[in-house]
C-alpha positions in Angstrom: -1.3 -0.5 -20.5 0.6 -3.5 -19.3 0.1 -6.9 -20.8 1.1 -8.6 -17.6 0.2 -7.1 -14.2 1.3 -8.5 -10.9 -0.6 -7.8 -7.7 -0.8 -8.9 -4.0 -3.0 -12.0 -4.3 -4.5 -14.5 -4.2 -7.6 -13.6 -6.2 -10.2 -11.7 -4.2 -7.9 -9.1 -2.5 -8.5 -5.4 -2.7 -5.2 -5.3 -4.6 -6.8 -7.5 -7.3 -9.7 -5.1 -7.4 -7.3 -2.2 -7.9 -5.4 -4.1 -10.6 -8.6 -4.8 -12.5 -9.6 -1.2 -12.3 -6.2 0.0 -13.5 -5.8 -2.4 -16.4 -9.0 -4.5 -17.2 -7.5 -6.2 -20.2 -4.2 -7.2 -18.5 -3.1 -10.7 -17.7 -3.2 -10.7 -13.9 -0.4 -12.4 -12.0 -1.2 -13.0 -8.3 1.7 -13.0 -5.8 1.7 -14.0 -2.1 3.7 -11.1 -0.8 4.7 -7.5 -1.7 8.3 -8.6 -2.2 7.1 -11.3 -4.6 5.1 -8.7 -6.5 8.2 -6.5 -6.8 10.3 -9.5 -7.9 7.8 -10.4 -10.6 8.5 -7.0 -12.2 12.2 -7.1 -11.6 12.7 -10.5 -13.3 10.4 -9.7 -16.2 7.5 -12.0 -15.3 5.3 -9.0 -15.1 5.4 -5.6 -17.0 4.0 -3.6 -14.1 2.6 -4.3 -10.6 0.0 -2.8 -8.3 0.7 -2.7 -4.5 -1.0 -1.0 -1.6 1.0 1.9 -0.3 -1.2 3.9 2.1 -4.5 3.5 3.9 -6.6 6.5 5.1 -7.1 4.9 8.5 -3.9 3.0 9.2 -1.3 5.0 7.3 1.5 3.7 5.2 2.0 0.1 4.2 5.5 -0.5 5.6 6.2 -3.5 3.5 5.8 -1.4 0.3 7.9 1.4 1.6 10.7 -0.9 2.6 10.5 -2.6 -0.8 10.8 0.7 -2.6 13.8 1.7 -0.4 15.7 -1.4 -1.2 14.6 -2.0 -4.9 16.5 0.7 -6.9 15.4 -0.8 -10.2 11.7 -0.2 -9.6 9.8 3.1 -9.8 6.3 4.4 -9.1 4.7 5.3 -12.4 1.2 5.8 -11.2 -1.2 5.7 -8.3 -4.9 5.1 -7.8 -7.3 5.2 -4.8 -9.8 2.5 -4.1 -12.7 2.7 -1.5 -12.4 -0.2 1.0 -15.5 -1.9 2.3 -14.8 -4.9 4.7 -17.3 -7.8 5.2 -17.5 -10.5 7.8 -17.3 -13.9 5.9 -18.1 -17.4 7.2 -18.8 -20.8 5.8 -22.3 -21.7 4.7 -24.6 -22.2 7.7 -22.4 -20.5 10.3 -23.8 -17.8 12.6 -22.1 -15.0 14.4 -22.4 -16.9 17.7 -20.4 -19.8 16.2 -17.2 -17.7 15.5 -14.3 -18.3 17.8 -11.4 -16.9 15.7 -11.3 -14.3 12.9 -8.6 -14.1 10.3 -7.5 -11.3 8.0 -4.6 -9.2 6.8 -3.2 -7.1 9.7 -4.3 -3.9 8.0 -7.9 -5.1 7.6 -8.0 -6.2 11.3 -6.7 -2.8 12.3 -9.3 -1.0 10.1 -12.1 -3.0 11.8 -10.8 -2.7 15.4 -13.8 -1.0 17.0 -16.2 -3.4 15.3 -14.3 -6.4 16.6 -14.0 -4.9 20.1 -17.7 -4.2 20.2 -19.1 -7.4 18.6 -16.3 -10.0 19.3 -14.6 -8.9 22.6 -13.7 -12.5 23.5 -12.9 -13.8 20.0 -9.3 -14.3 18.9 -8.0 -12.5 15.8 -5.1 -13.8 13.7 -3.1 -12.4 10.8 -3.2 -13.8 7.3 -1.1 -12.9 4.3 -4.0 -11.3 2.6 -7.8 -10.8 3.0 -8.4 -13.4 0.2 -6.0 -15.9 1.9 -8.0 -15.5 5.1 -11.3 -16.2 3.1 -9.8 -19.2 1.4 -8.5 -20.6 4.8 -12.0 -20.2 6.3 -13.5 -22.1 3.5 -11.0 -25.0 3.9 -10.7 -25.2 7.7 -12.9 -27.0 10.1 -12.3 -24.3 12.7 -15.2 -22.2 13.9 -13.6 -19.3 12.0 -14.6 -16.1 10.2 -12.7 -13.8 7.9 -12.7 -10.1 7.1 -12.4 -9.3 3.4 -14.1 -7.8 0.4 -17.3 -9.0 -1.1 -15.4 -10.4 -4.1 -13.7 -12.9 -1.8 -17.0 -14.1 -0.6 -18.1 -14.7 -4.2 -14.9 -16.4 -5.2 -14.8 -18.7 -2.2 -18.5 -19.3 -1.8 -18.7 -17.8 1.7 -21.7 -16.2 3.4 -21.6 -12.5 4.3 -22.8 -12.0 7.9 -22.1 -8.2 7.9 -21.3 -5.5 5.4 -19.2 -2.4 5.8 -17.7 -3.3 9.1 -14.7 -0.9 8.8 -14.5 1.7 11.5 -14.7 4.6 9.1 -17.1 4.7 6.1 -14.5 6.9 4.3 -11.9 4.2 4.4 -9.8 4.2 1.2 -6.5 2.7 0.2 -3.9 4.3 -2.2 -2.2 1.9 -4.5 1.1 2.4 -6.3 1.8 1.2 -9.9 5.3 -0.1 -10.1 7.5 -0.5 -13.2 11.1 -0.1 -14.4 10.5 3.6 -15.1 8.3 6.4 -14.0 6.5 8.9 -16.2 7.1 12.2 -18.1 5.5 15.4 -16.8 1.8 15.8 -17.2 1.2 19.1 -15.5 -0.5 17.4 -12.5 2.1 15.3 -10.9 3.5 14.0 -7.7 7.1 13.0 -6.8 8.0 10.5 -4.1 11.5 10.1 -2.6 13.5 9.1 0.4 16.8 10.2 2.0 18.9 9.7 5.1 21.8 11.3 6.9 25.1 9.8 8.2 25.5 12.6 10.8 23.1 13.3 13.6 23.2 17.0 14.4 20.7 19.8 14.9 19.3 21.4 11.7 19.9 18.6 9.2 16.2 17.9 8.5 15.3 21.6 8.7 17.9 22.4 6.1 16.3 20.0 3.6 12.8 21.2 4.4 13.9 24.8 4.0 15.2 24.0 0.5 11.7 23.0 -0.5 9.9 25.8 1.3 12.1 28.5 -0.3 11.2 27.3 -3.7 7.5 27.2 -3.0 7.2 23.4 -3.2 4.4 21.8 -1.2 5.2 18.7 0.8 2.1 16.5 0.7 3.5 13.9 3.2 6.6 13.3 5.3 7.4 10.3 7.5 10.3 8.2 8.6 11.3 4.5 8.7 14.1 2.9 10.7 17.2 2.1 8.5 17.5 -1.3 10.1 21.2 -0.6 10.7 21.1 0.7 14.2 18.6 2.1 16.8 17.8 5.8 16.2 18.8 6.0 12.6 16.1 6.8 10.1 15.2 7.1 6.4 12.9 10.0 5.7 10.2 9.7 3.0 8.5 12.6 1.2 5.7 13.0 -1.3 5.7 16.4 -2.9 3.6 18.3 -5.5 5.2 18.5 -8.9 7.5 16.5 -11.2 11.2 15.9 -10.8 11.8 17.7 -14.1 10.2 20.9 -12.9 12.9 23.6 -12.5 12.2 24.4 -8.8 12.1 20.7 -7.9 15.3 20.0 -9.8 17.0 22.7 -7.7 15.5 21.4 -4.5 16.6 17.9 -5.2 20.2 19.2 -5.9 20.1 20.9 -2.6 18.9 17.7 -1.0 21.7 15.7 -2.6 24.2 18.1 -1.1 22.6 17.8 2.4 21.8 14.1 2.7 24.2 11.2 2.7 21.9 9.2 0.5 18.7 9.7 -1.4 16.5 8.0 -3.9 13.7 9.1 -6.1 10.9 6.6 -6.1 9.3 8.3 -9.1 7.3 11.2 -10.6 3.8 10.2 -11.7 0.3 11.6 -12.4 -1.8 12.3 -9.3 -4.4 9.7 -8.5 -7.7 9.3 -10.1 -10.4 8.2 -7.7 -12.2 5.0 -8.7 -15.4 3.5 -7.4 
């Protein structure tokens, strides 16, 4: 286990909760953005890092995907899944009727959209860097504000909890990726994540890559795309597949991919997640 573990802070975020579950004895290093978390590992300030990568309601965390695409020195060496329960937090003595603005991380606001539309149709919502940052701001401001965040944030920042479990789906979970300078050896129950892109734009390119996996009996657990940022209509494709990059069929498929794509990168091969409560 790492001695120093970076995470998306400040203290009180779901990322901190995941970091504690992953490595209870580690020295935790809070960072204010996902890029700062990655930089902490890159420059040696942390041995590993925990970052959110996917939510069951809102999908992928784009900041994490973009960081992985552009940080070739970092790899995914593990994953874990954390149940997410959002709470409505306010300063001591405030009531629901007092709230005029609600702060939280954009993902948290999106995960509570129906609750907010039903109970606060006329209340402004505003984005914060993290759920914990929103809680800290609510404690310090004189605004009639509330925050959406985990129960731990309420405990850390001495806030009242006006409502528990306000996420739109009770099965809301977030998958976290563990980042380091290397991934892991095969365990027999692995996943591989990668990305690739094409210089050309012609029929059958993506099909050719998918066929290479299908012919070798490799299951693709997830496929999506992100803009390259270079020009409109150009994309990077991202795939999670079952198995390890050292498995013979996957080695062959990756060689086939390298011949078809103009660029590709393996984010890492790592053990499948273990659910934590």
